[in-house]
N, C-alpha and C positions, 0 to 999 in steps of 0.2 A: 487487583491493577496489575493492567499489563505494560508494557517498554519494549516497547523499538526503538534502537539506537543505529544509526549509518547503513540504513536497509539498504540493498541494491536488487537489481536483477537483468537478465538479460535472456531474450528470446531470437534465437534463432543466430546471435551473435550483434543485435538489435537492443540494446539500451530503452528499460522501458520504464524500471524508476530506478532512482541516483541519489546513493546519503538523505532517507528516508528517515526521519525519526519523529515518536508520535509515542501517548501515553495512551491510553483505554480504560476507564475506571469501571467499575462492578455497576450494570445493568446500562452502562452506555455501549450505543450500535456506530459499526463505524463501515462506512463504501466504497471502495472506490468507484473513482466514475472516470470510464475512459472518453477520448474525443470524443465521441458522436452522441457519448448520454445514456449509454446502456452499460451494468455494471460490470464490474469484472471478480471472476473469483483469480487469488492468489493461486 
């Protein structure tokens, strides 16, 4: 299991993630989907 707490990310001064927390269990799959529907790579 992976636990992420209070993750924030800024690109070129623009916040794209702010205080995100989540857990990913063994065998789980996670994707981050942007406003245009395309998957994003962190």
